[in-house]
N, C-alpha and C positions, 0 to 999 in steps of 0.2 A: 880372712875373708881370701887372702892372697894364695891358703894352702886349698883351700874348696876351690879356685879355678886351675889350678895347676893339674887337683886331681880331674875336674871337668872334663878339663885340655888333654890327659891322657887318659879316660873313658872314650873319646870320642876319638883318640889315636887306635887305643884298643881295637874299639868298635868295629874300624875299616877294615883293623887288620885283618879279625876274624871273618868278617865276609871275604875278603883278598882270598882265604885259605882255604876256605869252606868252595867258595868256584871253582880254583885250585884244584880242589880237593875232587870236585864234580866234574870237571874236565878229565881225569886219571881216571877217573870211573868208568866211565864215559867207554874210553880206552881199553879196558878190561873187558868191557862188557859188549865193545865191536870186536872184540876176541875170541868168540864163543863162549861170552861168558865166564874166564877164565878165573874172573874172581884175584885173590890175594894169594892162594892155596890149589889150586888149580894145577895137576901135572902139568909139564912143559916138554916131557917126549913121550914118543907112544907106545903102545904095547911089546916093541919090539928092542925099546931101549934108546932110538934116534929121536933128535931133534923133531919137535911138531913142522908140520909144513904145511899146517892148516889157518897159523896162528905170526902174530908177526912177536916174534922171539923178544927182538930189541924194544920195539915197543911196551911189551909185557914188563919186562925186568925194569925200563924206565920209569912205568906207573906203578909198580911194585913198592919201586926206594923212595918211589915221590912222597906217597900216599904215605909210607909207613914214616917220614920225615915231618910232613904233615901233619901227622898225628901226635907227634912227637910235640910240634910247637903249638897245636892247636892246646894240649893240654898244659904248657906251661902258662900262656898267653890267657886262659880261661882263668886258670890261678892269680895273675893279676888282673884280672880282670872283677874277679871276684874281691879283692881286697881294695883294690879304687874306691868298687859301688859301695861296700859297706864303709869308709871311710865315708865317702859320700853323703850317706845313709844317717850318718854320728853327725856329722857339720849339718845338714837339715835339721836334727832331730835336735839338736845342741842350741842351734839360731829359735828356731820357733817353741821348745819346751816353754811353760812357764808355771812347769810344775816343780817337787823338787828333784836334783841330781838322781836322788838316788831312786825314783820312777824312772827312767829311763835306762830301757834295756839293750845294750848294745852289741848283746852274743847273741850267737847268729839261732835261730829258731828251726825246726827240724823242715820246715814248711819252705827257710829260705834253702837251707842244704837241699832242698829233692827239685827246683826249681834252678840250681847252677848247674849247667851241664860240664861235663869233665872226659869224654868224647865223643867222637864222630864219626859217626857209621859210612864209612867210605863206599861199602857194598852190600849188597845182600843177597847171596844165592837162592836161584829159582826154587820157590817147596820149598824150600830152609824152614826149620822151626820159627827165622827171626822173621822170615816173608810171611808168613800164614801166622805169627800172631799179630803183627799189622807193622812193623819195624821196617822203612823203609830207608835205602841211600840217601843220605842227607839231614841224615836225623841225628839232632844230641843226646847222648844221654846225662840224664841229670842224676838216677836213679838206677842202682842194679842190685838189687836182692838189700842186701847192707850196705853196699857201697855206696856213697857219693862223692861229692867234690873235696868236704875235710877230708878223708880219710881212703880214697884213690893213690893208691901206690902204683900201678901200672899193668898191664893185660891179666898179669899172675894173679892181683884181688878178683878179679872177673871168673878166673878159673876155679880160687877157692870159691866163691859163689856157688858154682855149677856143679863141681866137686863134690860140696856139702848137703846138694839139695838133691833129695831122694825123687825118684821118675815119677809123673803123673800131680808134682809138688807145684804150684805153679812156682815161678818166681816176679815178685812183682819191679816193673821195668817203667820211667817215666821218663819218654823225651821229649823235647821241645821241635817242633818241626816250624819253619817258617815258609809264610806263605804273602807272595811279594814285599811287603814293607812292616806285616803282622807275624808274630807269634803264637800259634797255641801248644798246649800242652796236653798231652796226652799219656794216661794210666794205661799198660800194657801188663798182663800176664803172660810172661813167657814160662811154657812147660819146658822141662827138660828133656833132650831125647834121648832114646832109647841107645844101650851101649857105646861105640865111640859116634856115635854122628855128630859131626860140627853143628854149633848153633847156626850157620849161617852166614 
C-alpha cells in the first residue's frame, strides 16, 4: 500500500506538471500566432535577406526555443506518467483480483498505447494539412500511423511515417483534446501533403 500511495502522489505531481507545460506551450504558441502566425519554421528574414521588421524577432526566437524545450520535457514527463499509471493499474488489479494470478494481464494493450500521448502540438499553420484534418494547437498526439507511446523516439519517428506513406493514403492519428476538466479522444485521418509541403 505504501508503494501505491507514493505512486498516487507522483501521479498527481506529474499531472500538475503536465498542465503547467501545456499552459506554457499555449502561451508561447500565441506569441508565434500574434507575430504573423510565423510558427516554428516561418522565415525570420525578408525577401532581400534582412531581418523582418513586421515581427518581434526576439520574442519569436524565445518562443521557438521554449516550445522546443517544452516538447522535450513533455515527452519525458509522459513516459514517466505512463509508467506510474501502469503501476497504479497493476496494484489495483492485484488488490481487487479474486482469480488466479495468471488471469491478470499487466501488459499494455494496443488500445492503451493509443491513448497515452507522447507529443504536444504547439502550433498548427493555417490551411495546412494538419489544420484541414482537424488537428488543433494544444492537442496531444497518442498515435501517428505506426508510432505510439512505447516506440516513439523523437520527431524522426514522425518523419519516417510521412516518408513511407504514399500520397492520398491517410495516416491514422489519435489525439487527446482537453476541454475544461475533461479530455476527449479524436480519431483523425491525416493525408500526406504533396511534394515537400509541411504537415503544418
